[in-house]
N, C-alpha and C positions, 0 to 999 in steps of 0.2 A: 488833816485829812485835806483830801481833794474839793475844789470846787468846781463845779459846772457852771461854765460861763456861756455854752452855748447859745443861749436864749439872747444874752446880752450881746453876743458877738453877730447875731442875724438881725437885731436891729442897729447896731451901731459899727458895721463893718469900716474899717480904714479912718476910724475918729478916735480922738482920745477921750477915755473915762475917766471921770473921778468916782470912786466909790467910798461908800461908808466904812466904816469900821469893820462891819457884820461879812464885808468883800462881796458881798451879791446885789447891794442896794446902789443903784446910779444917782449921785446928786449931782453930777454936772457931766457936760459934754462940749466938746468943740472941735475944731479943724486943729487947733494945737493945744499943748498941754496948759498952757497960760489961760486959755479961755475955758478949758475944764475945770480948772482950778478957782477961777474968778468965780465962775458960776455956782461951784459948792460953797464957796466962802460965801455968797451972797447970800446961801440959803442957812449959815451957820455952821457949815462944814470946816472949820480951820484947818484942819491938818488931813485932807482926803489922799486915799491910794490913788495914784494916778498909774495908768497903762493906757497902751496903743492896742485896740482891735486890730488885727490882720485884715486886710481886703480879702483875703482867700486863705483857707486852712489847706495846707500841703503836708504830706506824710513825709518824715526826716528818719531816715537811716544811719547809723554811723555815727563820726565825729569828725571834727574839723580841727585844724590846727593854727 
């Protein structure tokens, strides 16, 4: 099922985000993946989901090679 990250994106544009297993709870944030991961680990989350929120949302149509 699709997960709506629009509220997370609004708050953390351009940042690395560590998410809990539910894929919606932010457990760490940083300028780098390491910072976000370290913050999550300090909170007891040893294997968070890491993703980078884009700075802006753009529409993409087609495919690339």
